[in-house]
C-alpha positions as CSV (number, residue, x, y, z in Angstrom):
1,M,71.2,58.9,157.6
2,E,70.3,56.7,154.6
3,T,70.6,59.7,152.3
4,V,74.0,60.5,153.8
5,R,75.1,56.8,153.3
6,A,73.9,56.8,149.7
7,H,76.0,59.9,149.0
8,F,79.1,58.4,150.6
9,E,78.6,55.2,148.6
10,Q,78.7,57.2,145.4
11,E,81.5,59.6,146.4
12,A,83.9,57.1,147.9
13,P,86.2,56.7,144.8
14,V,86.8,60.4,144.5
15,Y,86.4,61.4,148.2
16,D,90.1,61.9,149.0
17,G,90.5,64.5,146.2
18,T,87.1,66.2,146.9
19,I,87.8,66.7,150.6
20,L,90.9,68.7,149.9
21,K,88.8,71.1,147.8
22,L,86.0,71.4,150.4
23,I,87.6,71.4,153.9
24,P,90.1,74.2,154.8
25,G,93.3,72.9,156.3
26,Y,92.2,69.3,156.0
27,R,95.7,67.9,156.3
28,Q,96.3,70.2,159.3
29,M,93.2,68.8,161.0
30,I,94.4,65.3,160.6
31,S,97.8,66.2,161.8
32,A,96.4,67.9,164.9
33,V,94.5,64.7,165.9
34,V,97.7,62.7,165.5
35,D,99.8,65.2,167.5
36,A,97.3,65.2,170.4
37,L,97.5,61.5,171.0
38,P,99.4,60.9,174.3
39,F,101.6,58.0,173.2
40,G,105.2,57.5,172.1
41,P,106.1,56.3,168.6
42,Q,106.8,52.7,169.7
43,D,103.9,52.4,172.2
44,E,101.4,49.6,171.7
45,F,97.8,50.8,172.3
46,S,94.3,50.2,171.0
47,L,92.4,52.9,169.1
48,V,89.0,53.1,167.3
49,D,88.4,55.4,164.4
50,L,84.7,56.1,164.2
51,G,83.6,57.1,160.7
52,C,86.9,56.2,159.2
53,G,86.0,57.0,155.6
54,T,88.7,56.1,153.2
55,G,91.2,55.8,156.0
56,S,93.1,59.1,156.0
57,L,93.2,59.5,159.8
58,T,94.0,55.9,160.5
59,R,96.8,56.0,158.0
60,A,98.3,59.1,159.6
61,I,98.0,57.6,163.1
62,L,99.8,54.4,162.0
63,S,102.5,56.4,160.3
64,R,103.3,58.0,163.6
65,F,102.4,55.0,165.9
66,P,103.1,51.8,163.9
67,E,102.5,49.5,167.0
68,A,98.9,50.8,167.5
69,R,96.0,48.4,166.9
70,V,93.2,50.2,165.1
71,T,89.5,49.3,164.7
72,A,88.4,51.3,161.6
73,L,84.6,51.6,161.4
74,D,82.3,53.2,158.8
75,F,78.7,52.8,157.8
76,S,79.5,53.0,154.0
77,A,80.5,49.8,152.3
78,A,82.2,51.8,149.6
79,M,84.2,53.8,152.1
80,I,85.3,50.7,153.9
81,G,86.3,49.2,150.6
82,E,88.5,52.2,149.7
83,A,90.0,52.1,153.2
84,R,90.9,48.4,152.8
85,E,92.7,49.2,149.5
86,N,94.5,52.2,150.9
87,L,95.5,50.5,154.2
88,K,96.8,47.0,153.7
89,N,97.9,46.6,157.3
90,E,97.4,43.6,159.6
91,R,97.1,45.9,162.6
92,I,93.8,47.3,161.3
93,R,90.4,45.6,161.9
94,F,87.8,47.0,159.5
95,V,84.1,47.1,160.7
96,H,81.2,47.9,158.4
97,R,78.8,49.5,160.9
98,D,77.0,52.7,161.7
99,F,79.0,54.0,164.7
100,S,75.8,55.4,166.3
101,K,74.4,51.9,166.5
102,W,77.6,50.0,167.1
103,T,77.9,47.7,170.1
104,W,81.3,48.5,171.6
105,D,83.4,45.3,171.9
106,Q,86.2,46.3,174.2
107,P,87.8,49.3,176.1
108,Y,90.1,51.4,174.0
109,D,93.1,53.6,174.8
110,A,91.9,56.3,172.3
111,V,88.8,57.1,170.4
112,V,89.1,59.4,167.3
113,S,86.8,60.6,164.6
114,S,86.9,63.0,161.7
115,L,84.0,64.7,159.8
116,A,81.5,62.2,161.1
117,L,79.9,63.4,164.4
118,H,77.9,66.2,162.6
119,H,75.8,63.5,160.9
120,L,74.2,62.6,164.3
121,I,70.8,64.3,164.1
122,T,69.9,65.5,167.6
123,D,71.7,67.0,170.6
124,E,70.7,63.9,172.5
125,D,72.3,61.7,169.9
126,K,75.5,63.6,170.3
127,K,75.4,63.4,174.1
128,H,74.8,59.7,174.0
129,F,77.8,59.3,171.6
130,Y,80.0,61.2,174.1
131,A,78.8,59.0,177.0
132,Q,79.5,55.9,175.0
133,C,83.0,57.1,174.2
134,F,83.7,57.9,177.8
135,R,82.3,54.6,179.0
136,H,84.5,52.6,176.6
137,L,87.8,54.5,177.1
138,K,90.4,53.1,179.5
139,P,91.4,55.4,182.4
140,G,93.9,57.9,181.0
141,G,92.4,57.4,177.5
142,M,91.8,60.3,175.1
143,F,88.9,61.2,172.8
144,C,89.8,63.5,169.9
145,N,87.5,64.7,167.1
146,A,88.0,66.8,164.0
147,D,84.7,68.2,162.7
148,I,82.6,71.1,161.4
149,V,81.1,73.2,164.2
150,L,78.8,76.2,164.6
151,A,79.7,79.6,165.9
152,N,78.2,80.9,169.1
153,T,76.4,83.8,167.5
154,D,74.5,84.3,164.2
155,M,76.9,87.1,163.2
156,L,80.0,84.9,163.6
157,Q,78.3,82.0,161.9
158,K,77.6,84.2,158.9
159,A,81.3,85.2,158.8
160,F,82.4,81.5,159.2
161,M,80.2,80.5,156.3
162,G,81.7,83.3,154.2
163,K,85.2,82.1,154.9
164,W,84.3,78.5,154.1
165,K,82.8,79.5,150.7
166,S,85.8,81.7,149.9
167,F,88.1,78.7,150.5
168,M,86.0,76.4,148.3
169,M,85.9,79.0,145.5
170,Q,89.6,78.5,145.0
171,S,88.9,75.2,143.3
172,V,85.1,74.8,143.0
173,D,82.8,77.1,141.0
174,A,80.1,79.1,142.7
175,D,77.2,77.2,141.1
176,E,78.6,73.9,142.4
177,I,79.1,75.3,145.9
178,E,75.5,76.6,146.1
179,G,73.8,73.9,144.1
180,Q,75.5,70.9,145.6
181,W,77.6,71.4,148.6
182,M,75.5,74.0,150.4
183,V,72.4,71.9,149.7
184,K,74.0,68.9,151.3
185,Y,75.2,71.0,154.3
186,R,71.7,72.3,154.9
187,T,69.9,69.0,154.4
188,E,72.3,66.4,155.8
189,D,74.7,68.0,158.2
190,V,73.7,68.9,161.8
191,P,76.7,70.6,163.4
192,A,76.6,71.9,167.0
193,R,78.2,74.9,168.7
194,M,81.7,74.4,169.9
195,D,80.6,75.5,173.4
196,D,77.9,72.8,173.4
197,H,80.4,70.1,172.5
198,L,82.6,71.0,175.4
199,I,79.6,71.1,177.8
200,W,78.4,67.7,176.7
201,L,81.9,66.2,177.0
202,K,82.1,67.4,180.6
203,E,78.7,66.1,181.3
204,A,79.8,62.7,180.0
205,G,82.6,62.7,182.6
206,F,85.6,64.0,180.6
207,K,88.2,66.3,182.0
208,Y,91.1,68.4,180.6
209,L,89.3,69.5,177.5
210,D,91.0,71.6,174.9
211,I,90.5,73.0,171.3
212,I,93.8,72.3,169.7
213,W,93.1,73.5,166.2
214,K,90.4,75.8,164.7
215,Y,89.7,77.4,161.3
216,Y,86.4,79.3,161.6
217,N,83.7,76.5,161.4
218,F,86.2,73.6,161.5
219,A,87.8,72.4,164.8
220,V,89.8,69.7,166.4
221,Y,89.1,69.2,170.1
222,C,90.2,66.6,172.6
223,A,89.2,65.3,176.1
224,L,90.8,63.1,178.6
225,K,89.3,60.4,180.8
226,T,91.0,60.4,184.2
């Protein structure tokens, strides 16, 4: 995790431009999370954005739900700094903390995350994360995550990776893809199968699970606490 943190500290100033080159349909992913939230435009509710990065997801949420109160949390000081500059909004509380070690301070109406959960190393870490999300959501609250996932078979996973590389090659040269981004993927990212995420969410107590957007190895999925 310290290696991941160091990379984010370095990449924070250019992250918003870089992510559009690396993640297929990134804006669609963010929009899918916002569309899934079960609130009206003028509703007041509490939400925590775990791994907020430069604040793209929080910004999109507050654009749709201006009365929401958001806790935006990230383990990178540089990312939090960028988010503060991008989101000068009194309804946001910024927290510089590793979400996997954070002591939850209140129940929330919604928990969201984007491109962060895959940095948790073990399956048990991910299960614990889902259990914490469930425990600290209010009844009727929603968890929604946008992230990289694995296919259920090696054959499909190979196809998914091919599609991902093809997308990146539209704006990134092959040497950079293989020498930089694939190296980081293999050494820093620990995605899990989509099926496993759904199983773990059910085990944590969530119901009414759904995958609301997917592009090969990227997905947006939600779960409701009843």
